[in-house]
Each structure stands twice: as C-alpha cells, then as structure tokens.
C-alpha positions as YAML, in Angstrom:
chain: A
units: angstrom
residues:
- id: 1
  name: MET
  ca: [10.91, 12.22, 6.58]
- id: 2
  name: THR
  ca: [14.12, 14.01, 5.53]
- id: 3
  name: GLN
  ca: [14.17, 17.61, 4.48]
- id: 4
  name: THR
  ca: [16.37, 18.05, 1.44]
- id: 5
  name: SER
  ca: [15.56, 21.89, 0.95]
- id: 6
  name: ALA
  ca: [13.51, 24.71, 1.60]
- id: 7
  name: ALA
  ca: [11.13, 23.76, -0.67]
- id: 8
  name: SER
  ca: [11.34, 19.60, -0.49]
- id: 9
  name: THR
  ca: [11.10, 16.99, 1.56]
- id: 10
  name: GLU
  ca: [11.59, 13.11, 1.32]
- id: 11
  name: MET
  ca: [9.28, 10.17, 2.77]
- id: 12
  name: SER
  ca: [10.67, 6.38, 2.36]
- id: 13
  name: LEU
  ca: [7.87, 4.34, 2.02]
- id: 14
  name: PHE
  ca: [7.48, 0.06, 1.82]
- id: 15
  name: THR
  ca: [4.60, -2.01, 0.60]
- id: 16
  name: LEU
  ca: [3.74, -5.60, 0.93]
- id: 17
  name: ASN
  ca: [1.04, -7.95, 0.36]
- id: 18
  name: THR
  ca: [2.31, -10.13, 3.39]
- id: 19
  name: TRP
  ca: [0.50, -13.14, 2.66]
- id: 20
  name: GLY
  ca: [-0.83, -13.52, 5.86]
- id: 21
  name: PHE
  ca: [-3.38, -16.25, 5.78]
- id: 22
  name: ARG
  ca: [-2.84, -19.27, 8.18]
- id: 23
  name: TRP
  ca: [-2.26, -22.69, 6.88]
- id: 24
  name: PRO
  ca: [-3.21, -24.66, 4.41]
- id: 25
  name: LEU
  ca: [-4.11, -20.99, 2.44]
- id: 26
  name: ALA
  ca: [-0.65, -19.57, 2.93]
- id: 27
  name: ARG
  ca: [2.74, -21.37, 3.74]
- id: 28
  name: HIS
  ca: [5.43, -21.03, 6.48]
- id: 29
  name: ARG
  ca: [3.37, -17.44, 7.68]
- id: 30
  name: LYS
  ca: [5.71, -17.85, 11.63]
- id: 31
  name: ARG
  ca: [8.93, -17.71, 9.67]
- id: 32
  name: ARG
  ca: [7.97, -15.47, 6.81]
- id: 33
  name: PHE
  ca: [6.63, -12.49, 9.49]
- id: 34
  name: ALA
  ca: [10.00, -12.79, 11.19]
- id: 35
  name: ARG
  ca: [11.96, -11.84, 8.28]
- id: 36
  name: ILE
  ca: [9.27, -9.44, 7.60]
- id: 37
  name: ALA
  ca: [9.94, -8.06, 10.93]
- id: 38
  name: ARG
  ca: [13.77, -8.21, 11.13]
- id: 39
  name: HIS
  ca: [13.51, -6.40, 7.32]
- id: 40
  name: LEU
  ca: [11.55, -3.74, 8.75]
- id: 41
  name: ALA
  ca: [14.13, -3.43, 11.90]
- id: 42
  name: ASP
  ca: [17.15, -3.29, 9.82]
- id: 43
  name: HIS
  ca: [15.51, -0.61, 7.08]
- id: 44
  name: THR
  ca: [14.49, 2.94, 7.83]
- id: 45
  name: TYR
  ca: [11.37, 3.53, 6.11]
- id: 46
  name: ASP
  ca: [8.87, 6.78, 7.56]
- id: 47
  name: LEU
  ca: [5.85, 4.71, 6.52]
- id: 48
  name: VAL
  ca: [4.79, 1.09, 5.76]
- id: 49
  name: ALA
  ca: [1.80, 0.07, 4.44]
- id: 50
  name: LEU
  ca: [0.95, -3.83, 4.31]
- id: 51
  name: GLN
  ca: [-2.05, -5.96, 3.02]
- id: 52
  name: GLU
  ca: [-3.75, -9.42, 4.12]
- id: 53
  name: LEU
  ca: [-2.54, -9.17, 8.10]
- id: 54
  name: TRP
  ca: [-4.75, -11.94, 9.23]
- id: 55
  name: ASP
  ca: [-4.95, -12.93, 12.99]
- id: 56
  name: ALA
  ca: [-1.53, -13.29, 14.57]
- id: 57
  name: ALA
  ca: [-0.13, -10.52, 11.97]
- id: 58
  name: PRO
  ca: [0.35, -7.51, 14.10]
- id: 59
  name: PRO
  ca: [1.38, -8.80, 17.40]
- id: 60
  name: VAL
  ca: [3.96, -10.55, 15.30]
- id: 61
  name: LEU
  ca: [4.92, -7.71, 13.32]
- id: 62
  name: GLY
  ca: [4.88, -5.34, 16.54]
- id: 63
  name: GLN
  ca: [9.03, -5.89, 17.51]
- id: 64
  name: THR
  ca: [10.17, -4.01, 14.20]
- id: 65
  name: GLY
  ca: [11.13, -0.27, 15.75]
- id: 66
  name: LEU
  ca: [7.62, 1.39, 14.02]
- id: 67
  name: VAL
  ca: [4.77, 2.39, 15.33]
- id: 68
  name: TRP
  ca: [1.08, 1.06, 14.18]
- id: 69
  name: ALA
  ca: [-1.02, 4.01, 12.63]
- id: 70
  name: ARG
  ca: [-4.15, 2.96, 14.76]
- id: 71
  name: GLN
  ca: [-2.40, 3.17, 18.13]
- id: 72
  name: ALA
  ca: [-0.66, 6.96, 17.24]
- id: 73
  name: THR
  ca: [-3.89, 8.24, 16.94]
- id: 74
  name: ASN
  ca: [-7.12, 9.05, 18.45]
- id: 75
  name: THR
  ca: [-9.46, 9.48, 15.57]
- id: 76
  name: ARG
  ca: [-12.64, 7.93, 16.05]
- id: 77
  name: LEU
  ca: [-13.99, 5.72, 13.58]
- id: 78
  name: SER
  ca: [-18.05, 4.40, 13.05]
- id: 79
  name: ARG
  ca: [-18.71, 0.84, 13.33]
- id: 80
  name: GLY
  ca: [-19.57, -0.02, 9.90]
- id: 81
  name: HIS
  ca: [-16.01, -0.38, 9.36]
- id: 82
  name: ARG
  ca: [-14.97, -4.12, 9.70]
- id: 83
  name: PHE
  ca: [-11.11, -3.08, 9.72]
- id: 84
  name: ASN
  ca: [-9.88, -6.18, 11.76]
- id: 85
  name: ASP
  ca: [-11.23, -8.14, 8.99]
- id: 86
  name: SER
  ca: [-9.83, -5.69, 6.22]
- id: 87
  name: GLY
  ca: [-5.89, -7.42, 6.25]
- id: 88
  name: LEU
  ca: [-5.36, -3.99, 6.17]
- id: 89
  name: GLY
  ca: [-2.25, -1.73, 8.00]
- id: 90
  name: VAL
  ca: [0.11, 0.85, 8.20]
- id: 91
  name: LYS
  ca: [3.15, 1.43, 10.52]
- id: 92
  name: LEU
  ca: [4.70, 5.00, 10.99]
- id: 93
  name: SER
  ca: [8.25, 5.48, 11.93]
- id: 94
  name: PRO
  ca: [8.70, 7.07, 15.62]
- id: 95
  name: THR
  ca: [9.28, 10.74, 14.47]
- id: 96
  name: LEU
  ca: [5.75, 10.31, 11.93]
- id: 97
  name: ALA
  ca: [3.33, 8.84, 14.50]
- id: 98
  name: PRO
  ca: [3.03, 11.51, 16.92]
- id: 99
  name: GLY
  ca: [1.49, 14.07, 14.05]
- id: 100
  name: ALA
  ca: [-0.31, 11.23, 12.26]
- id: 101
  name: ARG
  ca: [-4.46, 10.97, 12.04]
- id: 102
  name: LEU
  ca: [-6.11, 8.13, 10.47]
- id: 103
  name: VAL
  ca: [-8.48, 9.38, 7.72]
- id: 104
  name: SER
  ca: [-11.95, 8.28, 8.22]
- id: 105
  name: SER
  ca: [-13.36, 9.03, 4.94]
- id: 106
  name: LEU
  ca: [-10.61, 6.93, 3.80]
- id: 107
  name: ILE
  ca: [-10.90, 4.56, 5.83]
- id: 108
  name: THR
  ca: [-13.86, 2.09, 3.44]
- id: 109
  name: SER
  ca: [-15.18, -1.74, 3.12]
- id: 110
  name: PHE
  ca: [-15.53, -2.20, -1.00]
- id: 111
  name: ARG
  ca: [-19.38, -2.89, -2.06]
- id: 112
  name: GLU
  ca: [-18.49, -5.73, -4.43]
- id: 113
  name: HIS
  ca: [-16.65, -8.48, -4.27]
- id: 114
  name: ARG
  ca: [-16.03, -12.17, -5.93]
- id: 115
  name: GLY
  ca: [-15.51, -15.60, -4.85]
- id: 116
  name: TRP
  ca: [-12.39, -16.11, -1.91]
- id: 117
  name: ASP
  ca: [-12.50, -12.55, -1.68]
- id: 118
  name: ARG
  ca: [-16.17, -12.56, 0.05]
- id: 119
  name: VAL
  ca: [-14.45, -14.13, 2.86]
- id: 120
  name: LYS
  ca: [-12.60, -11.02, 4.21]
- id: 121
  name: THR
  ca: [-13.34, -7.57, 3.76]
- id: 122
  name: LYS
  ca: [-11.17, -6.03, 1.59]
- id: 123
  name: GLY
  ca: [-10.96, -1.67, 0.96]
- id: 124
  name: ALA
  ca: [-8.71, 0.81, 1.96]
- id: 125
  name: PHE
  ca: [-7.03, 2.33, 4.72]
- id: 126
  name: ALA
  ca: [-5.58, 5.84, 4.98]
- id: 127
  name: VAL
  ca: [-3.17, 7.86, 7.23]
- id: 128
  name: ASP
  ca: [-2.31, 11.28, 6.65]
- id: 129
  name: VAL
  ca: [1.16, 12.62, 8.14]
- id: 130
  name: PRO
  ca: [2.29, 16.12, 8.41]
- id: 131
  name: ILE
  ca: [5.15, 17.74, 5.53]
- id: 132
  name: GLU
  ca: [8.32, 18.76, 7.48]
- id: 133
  name: ARG
  ca: [8.61, 22.13, 7.93]
- id: 134
  name: ASP
  ca: [5.05, 22.75, 6.57]
- id: 135
  name: ASP
  ca: [1.52, 23.34, 7.51]
- id: 136
  name: GLU
  ca: [-0.33, 20.91, 5.40]
- id: 137
  name: ARG
  ca: [-0.25, 16.97, 5.17]
- id: 138
  name: VAL
  ca: [0.83, 14.10, 2.75]
- id: 139
  name: THR
  ca: [-2.12, 11.36, 2.63]
- id: 140
  name: VAL
  ca: [-1.57, 7.81, 2.20]
- id: 141
  name: ILE
  ca: [-3.66, 5.52, 1.33]
- id: 142
  name: THR
  ca: [-3.29, 1.05, 1.64]
- id: 143
  name: THR
  ca: [-5.32, -1.15, -0.84]
- id: 144
  name: HIS
  ca: [-5.93, -4.71, -1.64]
- id: 145
  name: LEU
  ca: [-7.96, -4.95, -5.05]
- id: 146
  name: GLN
  ca: [-9.59, -7.82, -6.26]
- id: 147
  name: ALA
  ca: [-7.51, -10.73, -7.07]
- id: 148
  name: GLY
  ca: [-8.10, -13.46, -10.17]
- id: 149
  name: ARG
  ca: [-7.50, -12.75, -13.72]
- id: 150
  name: ARG
  ca: [-10.96, -12.32, -14.50]
- id: 151
  name: HIS
  ca: [-12.38, -10.15, -12.36]
- id: 152
  name: GLY
  ca: [-11.19, -7.00, -13.78]
- id: 153
  name: ARG
  ca: [-14.83, -5.21, -13.68]
- id: 154
  name: VAL
  ca: [-14.91, -5.54, -10.01]
- id: 155
  name: ARG
  ca: [-11.40, -4.04, -9.39]
- id: 156
  name: ARG
  ca: [-12.43, -1.29, -11.54]
- id: 157
  name: GLY
  ca: [-15.47, -0.72, -9.62]
- id: 158
  name: GLN
  ca: [-13.08, -0.51, -6.28]
- id: 159
  name: ILE
  ca: [-10.83, 1.84, -7.94]
- id: 160
  name: GLU
  ca: [-13.57, 4.11, -8.92]
- id: 161
  name: HIS
  ca: [-14.69, 3.59, -4.91]
- id: 162
  name: ILE
  ca: [-11.06, 4.97, -3.71]
- id: 163
  name: LEU
  ca: [-11.04, 7.72, -6.51]
- id: 164
  name: GLU
  ca: [-14.79, 8.69, -4.96]
- id: 165
  name: ALA
  ca: [-13.60, 9.10, -1.58]
- id: 166
  name: ALA
  ca: [-10.34, 10.69, -2.22]
- id: 167
  name: ALA
  ca: [-12.00, 13.56, -4.66]
- id: 168
  name: GLU
  ca: [-12.10, 15.81, -1.31]
- id: 169
  name: THR
  ca: [-8.55, 15.63, -0.61]
- id: 170
  name: ARG
  ca: [-6.63, 18.81, -1.67]
- id: 171
  name: GLY
  ca: [-3.06, 18.08, -0.63]
- id: 172
  name: PRO
  ca: [-0.90, 15.13, -2.10]
- id: 173
  name: VAL
  ca: [-1.52, 11.56, -1.95]
- id: 174
  name: VAL
  ca: [0.22, 8.20, -2.25]
- id: 175
  name: LEU
  ca: [-2.09, 5.38, -3.27]
- id: 176
  name: THR
  ca: [-0.18, 1.68, -2.59]
- id: 177
  name: GLY
  ca: [-1.12, -1.54, -1.97]
- id: 178
  name: ASP
  ca: [-1.62, -4.97, -3.95]
- id: 179
  name: PHE
  ca: [-3.71, -3.85, -6.89]
- id: 180
  name: ASN
  ca: [-4.30, -7.36, -9.05]
- id: 181
  name: PHE
  ca: [-3.41, -5.46, -12.31]
- id: 182
  name: PHE
  ca: [-2.90, -8.18, -15.09]
- id: 183
  name: ALA
  ca: [-0.58, -6.90, -18.15]
- id: 184
  name: SER
  ca: [-3.49, -9.28, -20.46]
- id: 185
  name: SER
  ca: [-6.92, -7.34, -18.89]
- id: 186
  name: HIS
  ca: [-8.14, -4.72, -20.86]
- id: 187
  name: GLU
  ca: [-10.12, -3.76, -17.78]
- id: 188
  name: ASP
  ca: [-7.07, -3.33, -15.93]
- id: 189
  name: ARG
  ca: [-5.18, -1.51, -18.12]
- id: 190
  name: ALA
  ca: [-9.06, 0.63, -17.86]
- id: 191
  name: SER
  ca: [-8.52, 1.75, -14.41]
- id: 192
  name: HIS
  ca: [-4.88, 2.41, -14.88]
- id: 193
  name: GLN
  ca: [-6.12, 5.08, -17.28]
- id: 194
  name: VAL
  ca: [-8.96, 5.51, -14.81]
- id: 195
  name: LEU
  ca: [-6.06, 6.56, -12.41]
- id: 196
  name: ALA
  ca: [-4.49, 8.92, -14.48]
- id: 197
  name: GLN
  ca: [-7.05, 10.83, -15.63]
- id: 198
  name: ALA
  ca: [-7.44, 11.23, -12.01]
- id: 199
  name: GLY
  ca: [-4.12, 12.32, -11.71]
- id: 200
  name: PHE
  ca: [-2.42, 9.74, -10.01]
- id: 201
  name: VAL
  ca: [0.89, 8.61, -12.09]
- id: 202
  name: ASP
  ca: [2.39, 5.58, -11.39]
- id: 203
  name: ALA
  ca: [5.85, 5.82, -9.71]
- id: 204
  name: GLY
  ca: [7.52, 2.83, -11.40]
- id: 205
  name: GLU
  ca: [6.85, 4.08, -14.65]
- id: 206
  name: SER
  ca: [7.62, 7.81, -14.24]
- id: 207
  name: LEU
  ca: [10.81, 6.12, -13.75]
- id: 208
  name: ASP
  ca: [10.86, 4.11, -16.38]
- id: 209
  name: ARG
  ca: [11.06, 0.76, -14.12]
- id: 210
  name: PRO
  ca: [7.69, -0.84, -14.53]
- id: 211
  name: GLU
  ca: [9.42, -4.24, -12.75]
- id: 212
  name: PRO
  ca: [6.45, -7.25, -12.14]
- id: 213
  name: THR
  ca: [6.39, -7.91, -8.21]
- id: 214
  name: TYR
  ca: [4.93, -11.40, -8.10]
- id: 215
  name: LEU
  ca: [7.61, -13.93, -9.91]
- id: 216
  name: THR
  ca: [6.76, -17.45, -10.42]
- id: 217
  name: ALA
  ca: [11.06, -17.60, -9.47]
- id: 218
  name: ASN
  ca: [9.05, -17.51, -5.94]
- id: 219
  name: PRO
  ca: [8.71, -20.91, -4.47]
- id: 220
  name: TYR
  ca: [5.68, -19.44, -3.12]
- id: 221
  name: ALA
  ca: [3.89, -18.10, -6.24]
- id: 222
  name: ASP
  ca: [0.81, -19.32, -8.01]
- id: 223
  name: LYS
  ca: [2.85, -20.51, -11.67]
- id: 224
  name: GLY
  ca: [-0.08, -20.34, -13.80]
- id: 225
  name: ASP
  ca: [-0.26, -15.99, -13.38]
- id: 226
  name: GLY
  ca: [3.34, -15.47, -14.84]
- id: 227
  name: ASP
  ca: [4.77, -12.54, -13.85]
- id: 228
  name: GLN
  ca: [2.93, -9.60, -12.70]
- id: 229
  name: ARG
  ca: [3.10, -6.39, -11.47]
- id: 230
  name: PHE
  ca: [0.29, -6.58, -8.58]
- id: 231
  name: ASP
  ca: [2.30, -4.33, -5.89]
- id: 232
  name: ARG
  ca: [1.87, -0.51, -7.43]
- id: 233
  name: VAL
  ca: [2.59, 3.41, -5.68]
- id: 234
  name: TYR
  ca: [0.67, 5.40, -7.54]
- id: 235
  name: LEU
  ca: [1.29, 9.64, -6.76]
- id: 236
  name: ARG
  ca: [-0.82, 12.65, -6.85]
- id: 237
  name: ASP
  ca: [-0.14, 16.44, -6.57]
- id: 238
  name: GLY
  ca: [-2.16, 18.51, -4.05]
- id: 239
  name: GLU
  ca: [-3.12, 21.96, -4.53]
- id: 240
  name: ARG
  ca: [0.26, 23.08, -2.77]
- id: 241
  name: HIS
  ca: [2.65, 20.15, -3.24]
- id: 242
  name: ARG
  ca: [3.78, 18.61, -6.46]
- id: 243
  name: LEU
  ca: [5.14, 14.52, -5.96]
- id: 244
  name: SER
  ca: [7.80, 12.75, -7.52]
- id: 245
  name: ALA
  ca: [9.27, 9.43, -7.67]
- id: 246
  name: LYS
  ca: [12.99, 9.57, -6.05]
- id: 247
  name: ASP
  ca: [13.79, 5.50, -6.20]
- id: 248
  name: VAL
  ca: [11.15, 2.55, -6.94]
- id: 249
  name: ARG
  ca: [12.74, -0.68, -6.48]
- id: 250
  name: VAL
  ca: [10.92, -4.32, -6.41]
- id: 251
  name: ILE
  ca: [12.94, -6.30, -3.09]
- id: 252
  name: VAL
  ca: [13.85, -9.85, -4.60]
- id: 253
  name: ASP
  ca: [15.22, -12.62, -2.53]
- id: 254
  name: HIS
  ca: [13.80, -16.27, -3.23]
- id: 255
  name: ALA
  ca: [16.20, -17.94, -1.42]
- id: 256
  name: GLU
  ca: [14.06, -16.18, 2.12]
- id: 257
  name: PRO
  ca: [11.17, -14.99, 0.31]
- id: 258
  name: MET
  ca: [8.89, -12.42, 3.15]
- id: 259
  name: SER
  ca: [5.33, -13.58, 0.98]
- id: 260
  name: ASP
  ca: [4.59, -14.88, -2.16]
- id: 261
  name: HIS
  ca: [4.90, -11.34, -3.02]
- id: 262
  name: GLN
  ca: [7.51, -9.10, -4.07]
- id: 263
  name: ALA
  ca: [7.79, -6.20, -1.43]
- id: 264
  name: VAL
  ca: [8.18, -2.59, -3.14]
- id: 265
  name: ALA
  ca: [10.07, 0.60, -1.57]
- id: 266
  name: ALA
  ca: [9.79, 3.72, -3.07]
- id: 267
  name: ASN
  ca: [11.23, 7.24, -1.94]
- id: 268
  name: VAL
  ca: [8.90, 9.82, -2.54]
- id: 269
  name: VAL
  ca: [10.10, 14.04, -3.05]
- id: 270
  name: ILE
  ca: [7.71, 16.39, -1.64]
- id: 271
  name: THR
  ca: [7.97, 19.55, -2.98]
- id: 272
  name: ARG
  ca: [6.07, 22.88, -2.31]
- id: 273
  name: ILE
  ca: [5.05, 24.81, -5.45]
...
C-alpha cells in the first residue's frame, strides 16, 4: 500500500477467473498460466484475488514475487472448509504479507449449487491486512458465484450468505471476484441491489465505467453468453474508514489471453474519517 496523505492510503488490486481446469474443460492452461505469472511479475499489485485455481495452479503461479495468503499466515481453520476444492486464492505483496490474517468467519463454502458447480465447492475466501500508519485493517473477500444464466436465484442466496458472514466486520471491506451476474437477469439485478443496500458500492459504476469482462471477442469465451460484466469489485466503508475507487480497468489482450475472462485491476483509496 502507498500512503498518499496523512489520512489516506492507496491499495492496488487485481482479480481474475483463471479458467484453471485441465483439458478438455479448459484449453492451453500451461500457456495461459505462464502469461498470468508474467503479468503478476511485471506489474505492482498489493493484493491479487484469483478464482478457479485447480490442481497444479498454485505451483505454476508461484514465481511472481507475491506470497500466497495461506502461507503468509498462521491462522487455524476448521476441517469443514474444503479450501483446496474452492478454487479461490489470494496473493499478497511482500510488504503486506507479514501483517496479513485469514478471516475464518469469511472463509466459507456455499450451501447451494446447481449443475456443474456441484463438482467443486465454491464459496468465499478472505484475508485482512493492516492499513498503513493506522490501527485498523481492511478485509478483502474473493468469491466465485454460481455459473449459468438460469441460476440467478442461487446467486442471490450466495450473496446473502456472504453478507451474513460479513455482518460483524466493522472495518472497510473489498468484495471482488467472479459474480456471474447477467445483465438480462432480474435476480442478478436484485442481487446487485441487495449488495447496495448492505453498503457495497460497485467500483466500476462509481467511476461510470461498468465495462464487460467476459467478451465474445476473446477466443476462449462462450459466444452464446454475449458480452457480460461477470468480474467486479465492490467497496464497503468501515466505521472509521471510507473506501473509494480511484481507478478500475479491464485488462484486454485477445492475442494472448490469460483466461476466458478478462482481468480487472483497481486502485482503491482508504481514507480515515
């Protein structure tokens, strides 16, 4: 993080659904993960939130100059959490890693799944890190909601699950990941409103840049879904800190795509109230 004034700190973050399945469920994983690792090594991020990390994915993404949150902390977690099967992971900059803590109450598996999502256990994974020159922390949650245009009601339940788990968190919260929200879904629009009512601001919308992240021009994307804004960053103020988006950008490279999704990078300003 960067101290920008006596009251403000700036945090840079990156989120991506890595499409980390083996062939034939995904294509060119080794080649694409090399691109992801190269991007992370070449750019400076405080925190990286990743989804669909299966099997050999963590070792492949190990040489990036960043530290896996689970390796950086000594937090004990219950056996009931199927973390290796969640596909979720967070990497931290070397300066943030020593002070990071996993948030057990926000590392959870969803209660309901449909279709192919029953094969893996989706949920949420959270870590909190200290705010520079302050006594409080910011909590970052990465999630991956139910896939499929027809399953907006399931996603609504999963959002409510996350909000229930986050209800006791008094500090500022960043919620990011693959929400699988379809523009045409009434249920997904309702889920977006539920988040807003709980105090979560869509960072892209706050800057009037709600750009799609799942693009039919991407050679790996399913053309039937059309362009969609699946991958998002939501911000919620804490009791003593306000969060605001300074920049949100979708990283597009159709010649050498990192995934079937586009990555999202954001700069978030944390201001003491």
